[in-house]
Each structure stands twice: as structure tokens, then as C-alpha cells.
C-alpha positions in Angstrom: 0.0 0.0 0.0 1.3 3.4 -0.8 0.5 6.9 0.3 -3.0 8.5 0.0 -3.7 10.6 -3.0 -5.3 13.9 -3.4 -9.0 14.6 -3.7 -10.4 16.0 -6.9 -14.0 16.8 -7.8 -16.4 15.5 -10.5 -19.8 16.9 -11.1 -21.8 19.0 -8.6 -20.6 17.5 -5.5 -17.2 16.3 -4.1 -16.1 13.0 -5.7 -13.4 11.3 -7.6 -11.6 13.0 -10.4 -11.0 12.0 -13.9 -13.7 11.3 -16.6 -17.2 11.5 -15.1 -19.3 8.7 -16.4 -23.0 8.2 -16.3 -24.2 6.5 -13.2 -26.3 3.9 -15.1 -23.3 2.6 -16.9 -22.0 1.1 -13.6 -25.1 0.8 -11.5 -27.1 -1.2 -14.0 -25.1 -4.3 -13.7 -25.2 -4.1 -9.8 -28.7 -2.6 -9.4 -30.3 -6.1 -8.9 -28.1 -6.5 -5.9 -29.7 -3.7 -4.0 -33.1 -3.2 -5.8 -35.2 -4.9 -3.0 -32.9 -4.7 0.1 -30.1 -6.8 1.3 -29.1 -10.0 -0.7 -30.8 -13.1 0.7 -28.0 -14.5 2.8 -29.0 -18.1 2.5 -29.1 -18.2 -1.1 -26.0 -16.1 -1.6 -23.9 -18.2 0.8 -25.1 -21.4 -1.0 -24.1 -20.1 -4.3 -20.5 -19.5 -3.1 -20.2 -22.4 -0.8 -18.0 -24.6 -3.1 -15.5 -21.9 -4.0 -15.2 -20.8 -0.3 -14.5 -24.4 0.7 -11.9 -24.7 -2.0 -10.1 -21.5 -1.3 -8.3 -22.5 2.0 -5.6 -20.8 4.3 -3.4 -23.8 3.5 -3.7 -23.1 -0.3 -3.0 -19.3 0.2 -0.1 -20.0 2.5 1.6 -22.2 0.0 1.8 -19.1 -2.4 3.0 -16.9 0.5 5.9 -19.5 1.3 6.9 -19.2 -2.3 6.9 -15.4 -2.3 9.0 -15.6 0.9 11.4 -18.0 -0.7 11.7 -15.8 -3.8 12.6 -12.7 -1.6 15.0 -14.8 0.4 17.1 -15.6 -2.6 16.9 -12.1 -4.2 18.2 -9.8 -1.5 15.4 -10.0 0.8 12.6 -8.1 -1.2 10.4 -8.3 -4.1 10.3 -4.5 -5.2 9.4 -3.4 -8.7 12.1 -3.6 -11.2 14.1 -6.3 -9.1 14.8 -9.9 -9.8 12.5 -10.7 -6.9 9.5 -9.0 -8.5 10.2 -10.6 -11.9 10.3 -14.1 -10.3 7.0 -13.4 -8.4 5.3 -12.5 -11.7 6.7 -15.4 -13.4 5.4 -17.8 -10.7 1.9 -16.2 -10.9 1.8 -16.6 -14.6 3.0 -20.1 -14.5 0.4 -21.1 -12.2 -2.4 -19.4 -13.9 -1.4 -20.8 -17.3 -1.2 -24.4 -15.9 -4.8 -23.8 -14.6 -6.0 -22.9 -18.2 -5.9 -19.1 -18.0 -4.9 -16.9 -20.8 -2.1 -14.7 -19.4 -0.8 -11.4 -20.6 2.2 -9.5 -19.4 1.6 -5.7 -19.7 4.9 -3.9 -19.6 5.6 -0.3 -18.7 8.3 1.9 -17.2 8.3 3.5 -13.8 10.5 6.0 -11.9 12.7 4.2 -9.4 14.6 5.7 -6.5 17.3 4.2 -4.1 18.8 6.3 -1.3 22.4 5.3 -0.7 23.1 7.4 2.4 21.4 9.7 4.7 21.2 13.4 3.5 23.2 16.1 5.2 22.4 19.8 5.5 24.4 22.4 7.3 24.3 26.1 7.3 26.8 28.9 8.4 26.2 32.6 8.4 28.7 35.3 7.3 29.3 36.1 11.0 30.2 32.5 11.8 26.9 31.4 13.3 25.3 28.0 12.6 21.5 27.9 12.4 20.3 24.7 14.1 18.7 22.4 11.6 16.8 19.3 12.8 16.2 16.0 11.0 16.7 16.2 7.2 14.8 13.8 4.7 15.6 13.1 1.0 12.5 13.7 -1.2 12.1 10.5 -3.2 13.4 10.9 -6.8 15.7 13.8 -5.7 18.8 14.4 -7.7 22.1 13.3 -6.3 25.1 15.4 -5.4 27.1 17.6 -3.0 26.4 21.4 -3.2 27.8 24.2 -1.4 26.1 27.6 -2.1 24.2 30.5 -0.8 20.8 30.0 0.4 18.0 32.1 -1.0 14.4 32.2 0.3 11.6 32.0 -2.4 8.3 33.9 -1.8 8.0 32.3 1.8 5.0 34.6 2.8 6.5 34.8 6.2 5.8 38.5 7.0 5.9 39.3 10.8 2.6 38.2 12.4 1.6 36.1 9.4 0.3 32.7 10.8 1.8 29.4 9.6 0.0 27.3 7.0 0.4 25.9 3.4 2.2 28.3 1.1 2.3 29.0 -2.7 6.1 29.3 -2.2 7.7 28.1 -5.4 4.5 27.3 -7.2 4.9 29.8 -9.9 7.9 30.7 -12.2 7.3 34.2 -11.1 8.2 33.3 -7.5 11.8 33.0 -8.7 12.2 36.5 -10.3 15.4 37.8 -9.0 16.7 34.3 -8.0 20.4 34.1 -8.6 21.4 30.9 -10.5 23.7 28.5 -8.5 22.1 29.3 -5.2 20.1 26.8 -3.1 16.4 27.6 -2.8 14.6 27.7 0.5 10.9 26.9 -0.2 8.0 26.4 2.0 5.6 23.5 1.7 2.0 23.7 0.6 -0.5 24.5 -2.1 1.2 22.8 -5.1 3.2 19.5 -5.5 6.8 19.0 -4.5 7.3 18.2 -8.2 6.1 21.8 -9.2 8.3 23.5 -6.7 11.6 21.6 -7.5 10.9 22.0 -11.4 10.4 25.8 -11.0 13.6 25.9 -8.9 15.6 23.9 -11.4 14.3 26.0 -14.2 15.4 29.1 -12.3 19.0 27.7 -12.1 18.9 26.4 -8.4 21.7 24.1 -7.5 19.5 22.5 -4.9 16.2 22.7 -2.9 15.3 22.8 0.8 11.6 22.5 1.6 10.5 23.2 5.1 7.0 22.1 6.6 4.3 24.7 6.6 3.8 24.7 10.3 0.0 24.3 10.5 -1.6 21.6 12.6 0.5 18.5 12.5 2.7 19.7 9.5 5.4 20.9 11.7 8.0 18.1 11.8 10.4 16.7 9.2 8.6 14.8 6.5 9.1 12.4 3.7 8.0 13.7 0.3 8.0 12.1 -3.1 8.5 13.7 -6.5 6.6 12.5 -9.5 9.6 12.1 -11.7 13.4 12.0 -11.0 14.9 15.5 -10.6 18.4 16.8 -11.6 19.2 18.7 -8.4 19.3 17.6 -4.8 16.0 18.2 -2.9 15.3 17.7 0.8 12.6 18.3 3.5 13.0 19.7 7.0 10.7 20.7 9.8 9.1 24.1 10.2 11.3 25.4 13.0 14.4 24.7 11.0 12.9 26.6 8.1 12.2 29.6 10.3 15.7 29.6 11.6 17.2 29.5 8.1 14.9 32.2 6.9 15.6 34.4 9.9 19.4 33.9 9.3 19.1 35.0 5.6 17.4 38.2 6.8 20.4 39.0 8.9 23.0 38.4 6.1 24.2 35.8 3.6 24.0 32.2 4.6 26.2 29.5 3.1 24.6 25.9 2.9 26.2 22.5 2.3 23.7 20.0 1.0 24.4 16.4 0.3 22.2 13.7 -1.2 23.4 10.3 -2.3 20.9 8.4 -4.2 20.2 6.7 -7.6 17.1 7.5 -9.7 15.8 7.0 -13.2 13.5 4.8 -15.1 13.1 0.9 -15.0 10.8 -1.5 -16.7 8.3 -3.9 -15.0 5.0 -5.5 -15.9 1.5 -6.3 -14.6 0.2 -9.8 -15.0 -3.4 -10.0 -16.4 -5.4 -13.3 -16.7 -8.7 -14.6 -17.9 -10.2 -17.9 -18.5 -11.1 -18.5 -22.1 -14.8 -18.9 -22.6 -16.3 -21.4 -25.1 -18.7 -18.9 -26.6 -18.6 -15.1 -26.4 -21.8 -13.1 -26.6 -22.6 -10.8 -29.4 -21.4 -7.2 -29.1 -20.1 -6.0 -25.6 -22.9 -7.7 -23.3 -20.3 -9.6 -21.3 -19.4 -7.2 -18.5 -16.3 -7.7 -16.6 -15.4 -8.0 -12.9 -11.8 -7.0 -12.4 -10.3 -8.6 -9.3 -6.7 -7.2 -8.5 -3.9 -7.0 -5.9 -0.4 -5.5 -6.1 2.5 -7.9 -6.4 5.3 -5.8 -5.6 6.6 -4.9 -2.1 9.1 -2.3 -0.8 12.9 -2.8 -0.9 13.1 -2.8 2.9 11.6 -6.3 3.3 10.0 -9.3 1.6 6.5 -7.6 1.6 4.5 -10.7 2.7 1.6 -8.8 4.2 2.0 -5.8 1.9 1.1 -7.3 -0.5 1.8 -10.9 -1.1 -1.2 -11.6 1.1 -3.6 -9.9 -1.2 -1.9 -11.4 -4.3 -1.9 -14.9 -2.8 -5.6 -14.8 -2.2 -6.4 -13.5 -5.5 -4.3 -16.1 -7.1 -5.7 -19.1 -5.0 -9.3 -17.8 -5.9 -8.5 -17.8 -9.6 -7.0 -21.3 -9.5 -9.9 -22.8 -7.5 -12.5 -21.0 -9.8 -10.7 -22.9 -12.8 -10.5 -26.2 -10.9 -14.1 -26.2 -10.1 -15.0 -25.4 -13.7 -17.2 -22.4 -12.6 -18.2 -20.3 -15.6 -20.0 -17.1 -14.2 -22.3 -14.9 -16.2 -19.8 -11.9 -16.1 -16.1 -12.2 -17.2 -13.7 -12.3 -14.3 -10.3 -10.7 -15.1 -7.6 -11.2 -12.6 -4.8 -8.5 -12.3 -1.5 -8.5 -10.4 -0.2 -5.0 -10.4 3.3 -3.9 -10.5 5.0 -0.7 -9.1 2.1 0.1 -6.6 4.6 1.1 -4.1 6.0 3.8 -6.1 2.7 5.5 -6.9 0.2 3.0 -8.2 2.1 3.1 -11.5 1.0 -0.4 -12.8 -2.8 0.1 -12.2 -2.7 3.8 -13.5 -0.9 2.5 -16.7 -3.6 -0.2 -17.1 -6.5 2.3 -16.8 -4.8 4.7 -19.2 -4.5 1.8 -21.7 -8.1 1.1 -21.8 -10.4 2.5 -24.5 -13.7 4.1 -23.5 -15.6 0.9 -24.5 -13.3 -1.2 -22.5 -13.6 0.9 -19.4 -17.4 0.7 -19.8 -17.4 -3.1 -19.7 -15.7 -3.1 -16.3 -18.6 -2.8 -14.0 -16.8 -3.5 -10.7 -13.1 -3.5 -9.5 -12.3 -5.4 -6.4 -8.9 -4.7 -4.6 -7.3 -6.7 -1.9 -4.2 -5.1 -0.2 -2.9 -6.3 3.1 -5.1 -9.3 4.2 -2.9 -10.9 6.7 -2.1 -8.3 9.3 -1.1 -10.0 12.6 -3.4 -7.6 14.8 -6.1 -7.6 12.0 -9.5 -6.1 11.5 -12.1 -6.9 9.0 -12.3 -3.7 7.1 -14.6 -3.2 4.1 -13.9 -0.4 1.6 -16.6 2.2 2.3 -18.7 2.3 -0.9 -21.6 4.6 0.3 -19.8 7.3 2.2 -21.2 6.3 5.6 -17.8 5.8 7.2 -16.9 9.4 6.9 -15.0 9.5 3.7 -15.3 13.0 2.4 -15.2 11.8 -1.3 -18.2 10.3 -2.8 -17.3 6.8 -4.3 -18.3 6.1 -7.8 -21.9 4.7 -8.5 -22.2 1.1 -7.9 -19.6 1.0 -5.0 -22.2 0.9 -2.2 -23.7 -2.3 -3.8 -20.2 -3.9 -3.6 -19.7 -2.8 0.0 -23.1 -4.5 0.8 -22.0 -7.8 -0.8 -19.1 -7.9 1.7 -21.0 -6.5 4.8 -24.0 -9.0 4.2 -21.5 -11.9 3.9 -19.8 -11.1 7.2 -23.2 -10.6 9.0 -24.4 -14.0 7.6 -21.3 -15.9 8.9 -21.4 -14.0 12.3 -18.4 -12.0 11.9 -18.1 -8.3 12.7 -16.9 -5.8 10.0 -16.5 -2.2 9.5 -16.1 0.3 6.8 -12.7 1.8 6.1 -11.9 5.0 4.3 -11.2 4.5 0.6 -8.7 7.4 0.5 -6.0 4.9 1.5 -3.5 4.7 -1.5 -4.0 1.5 -3.3 -4.8 0.3 -6.8 -8.5 0.9 -6.6 -7.9 4.7 -6.8 -7.2 5.0 -10.6 -10.4 3.1 -11.3 -12.4 5.2 -9.0 -11.0 8.3 -10.8 -12.3 6.8 -13.9 -15.6 6.5 -12.4 -15.7 2.6 -12.1 -17.4 1.1 -9.0 -14.8 -0.2 -6.6 -14.7 -2.3 -3.4 -12.3 -4.5 -1.4 -11.0 -5.7 1.9 -8.2 -4.5 4.3 -6.8 -5.9 7.5 -5.0 -2.8 8.7 -1.5 -1.3 8.7 0.3 1.0 11.1 -2.9 2.4 12.4 -3.2 1.8 16.3 -6.1 -0.6 17.1 -8.7 1.2 19.4 -10.5 -0.3 22.3 -13.7 -0.4 20.1 -11.9 -2.2 17.2 -10.4 -4.7 19.6 -13.9 -5.4 21.0 -15.1 -6.0 17.3 -12.3 -8.1 16.0 -10.2 -9.3 18.9 -6.4 -8.5 19.1 -4.7 -6.0 21.2 -5.8 -2.4 21.5 -3.1 0.3 21.7 -0.9 -1.6 19.2 -0.7 -1.2 15.4 -2.7 -3.6 13.2 0.7 -4.5 11.4 3.8 -3.3 13.2 5.9 -4.7 10.4 4.5 -2.6 7.7 7.2 -1.8 5.1 9.8 -3.4 7.3 12.2 -6.3 7.1 10.0 -8.3 9.5 7.1 -8.3 7.1 7.6 -12.1 6.5 5.5 -15.2 6.3 5.9 -15.6 9.9 4.1 -12.3 10.7 1.1 -13.3 8.7 -2.1 -14.1 10.7 -3.6 -17.4 9.4 -6.9 -16.6 11.0 -7.1 -13.3 9.0 -6.3 -15.1 5.8 -8.9 -17.7 6.5 -11.6 -15.3 7.2 -10.8 -12.6 4.6 -10.0 -15.1 1.8 -13.6 -16.7 2.3 -15.0 -13.2 2.2 -13.0 -12.3 -1.1 -14.1 -15.5 -2.8 -17.7 -14.9 -1.9 -17.8 -11.5 -3.1 -16.0 -12.2 -6.4 -18.4 -14.9 -7.4 -21.5 -13.2 -6.2 -20.7 -10.2 -8.3 -19.8 -12.3 -11.3 -23.1 -14.3 -11.1 -25.8 -12.2 -12.8 -28.8 -11.8 -10.7 -32.1 -13.1 -12.1 -34.4 -10.4 -13.4 -36.9 -9.2 -10.8 -34.8 -10.6 -7.8 
């Protein structure tokens, strides 16, 4: 799972950005699921019983153990662009092809970044003073190098008495009027992207960039930011107080700064894995609608990424294999996707959505995303499809019906579940931005489990759902077998329920 994305608007009320599509295009295929109240629990469970029995925790764990072994022999990780990822994709493709699936590798390029050493930043005034600087963080995709140059503030908007808050500093080329090439730009965080600020600084001839937090609310400390593309100059982030001290020093006289970033960045190739079972007879025209089931296959370089997200990929893979083994041919087409480069900005799923024609997008009536299903201190969280969970963004039409399939299932089997905000950064977001109905499951990450959540799901209040998130300890040993057992059943049920066309008038 990667970082949250920014909200945009679509139509007369807050919603998802991107092309706005008529509600009927998505809702029609799901309407009968909600037309007359909740889906009948008994008949729904009966229809998916064979698949749920076939998708077992043991089956999922066999895939997890394979992904662990792949990481172990490839430097301890399965990050996009690495041999560990390539071997994970090959394993998934091999298992699917053996089960009868038609498998496609969809290649694309993504920006990569590797920090080789911690950044350094030191400042000295002409009078010999040294403004105190706190923790320094390299912006992902920063340029690399060592620079010693004068520091020059850029439109900081910090007049005496002006309160802290997001700033337009560096957002316009005009902000750099009078900037002397070869200097290091001091910029305040806010309003526009880090990419925009750094690009404008580079265009003005800056030799490096220091961005400090804007100081409002929780945005006061050091931060880890990300550029959209690799930069040519070093760029780092510092806390608000350090920025204030540096700015104050420049007002008293020249300040010389020594900035060092040691990193590698550029572009690498990777691929998505897309699979479908061939059908004996295709309907005429485009009547056959598609349920797209996905999970990201890559992890971070810090560890093997077994919960994030071999757990989701293993559940999706095992469900696909058991569907084929049982000979189930649903009314809708089910397409399985294993996304690459999710951890560096949802690149694989974005590439896939961008590659679709308007007609192809229209045929995808639901997208199910499974990211982190084996958290050791887990919860049973369902993507909030109707906005009742407090998400400020309106999910695409049809998402509420998907949420209800999951919630009705958990209620029918006597397990508590709760909605989770769909703002979390994962591969459902590009589809939501395209107006496609989305849903999914999530077992929790670094969020501290509350007393209420512990009462609902068990586990330990006051501790993270997954303390090994993006760490070397995210191994197969950290996965909760109970979480996998419960959530894989829910996933299998929802996938098949949505793929079985409801009878007219149900």
C-alpha cells in the first residue's frame, strides 16, 4: 500500500477526479443486488459455498511461502524492477497458465529511486553562526550530489505576524524572479506539488532545494515527500522550526549551505500480470461485462512484503486457481490482475486504466482490490462504498452495492466488519478516478487498534494492526492465518457473487 492521493471533484458534489461517466453505466450491472434490500444471505452463501470451501488458508499459505522463498534468494525483497518481482510475476503466470488461463504481461516503465546514504544539511552565516537544523529527509526521486552555495528564500510569505500554513512558495515561475542561479532555494511546503516547486527551482538555475514544513496543525516536523519524476538537483525536506531559523538567518545576512544527497534514480521496466479464463462462446457485441479482481504484487525494498502485499496477491491467485479447478463459468467475465509498481505511486494500475479504450472501461462494472489481508493484529475492514464511514469523497456509483455484498456476507457468517476510508493509497484509486465502481478488503496497517476495534475483531488495543508494515520483519511468519482464512472466504464470496448475474426481478 502506498501513500494517500489527493482529492479532486467530479460533477456538482465532491467526488473522484477523472472522466465522469453516467451512473447507469456502472449501476445497471449491480442494481439488482440492491433493488429490493439486502441480498438473501442463505441463497448467496449457497451459491458460493463450493468456492469458499476450495479457497483455504493452506492453499494461500503455499503461495505466501513461495513469495517468501523468492525474496530470500533475491536480496530479501520483491520490489518493482527487481529480480524478486520478476520471479514473483513469473510464478503467478506459470500457475495461472497451468490452470488454463490466458495470461498477458503488460509492460511499462516506472520511476525508481534508491537512497544510498542519509542526506546532510548544514548552514553557516557570514558572521560565523550556525543555524540549528533538525532531521533532514531526502525527497524521493531527488537528484544526487553535493552542493555548497548561498541560500535564497523563495516567496515564503512569512511576514511578521503572519500565521503558519500551506504556502504558494515556489508554485509559480514568477516566484523565482530575482533568483540568482547557482544558489540553493529555500521553499515552504504547501498548495502545489513538490514536483512543481522543484521543477520551477531547477528552471531558475537552483543548485539544490530545501523545502520546510508549513507549520499548521500536525505539519510541523520533518517529512518524507515524493516527486513525481526524477529530478536533476538535490532536494530535501526539513521541519518548520528549521525553516524558520534558516529564513531568519538570511534576513540578517548571507547564509552558506552545504547540502548532500546520495541516491540513484531513473526509469526501469516492469510489468502487470493480467489473466482470464477463455470462454467457449462469447456473446455478441459487448454484453459480457467484466469484474476486475486485483492486488499489487510488488513490495518495498526494505523487506519481503509478505503482508503488503503478497497476502492480497496470494488470495487472488488461489481464488483464480480454484475457480478454474471447479469449472465455474459465471455470467460475467472475471479478469484477474496482479499490479506492478504500486509502492512507487500506483504506476501499474494507472498504466492499465490509461491503456483502456472508452468501450473497455465501460465493460468493467466492478473492481475489487485486496491489499494487506494478513495483518497480525487484524481487523475486518470493508472499503466504504456509500460514504457512511466518514470519507469526504463520494465513491463512484455502484460502490455501495459492492460494500453491501461484503457486509452482508460477514453478517451472515457471524463476523463483525467495519467500513474503512477509501482514501488509503492503493490500486482501486485509478479506477475510482475513472468512475468505475470499486470495493475491497483491508486488514489494517500501522494504524493503532482502538478499544472499540479490539472489541469487534479481537486482538490487542493500543498496538498497530501491522507493526511490520514496510519493514524487514514483514515475513510469512508475521501473517495471521486466521485473518487469511476469514478474509479469503469473504473475497471468494464477493468475487463470485458479483460475477453471477442476478435473475431479473430478484
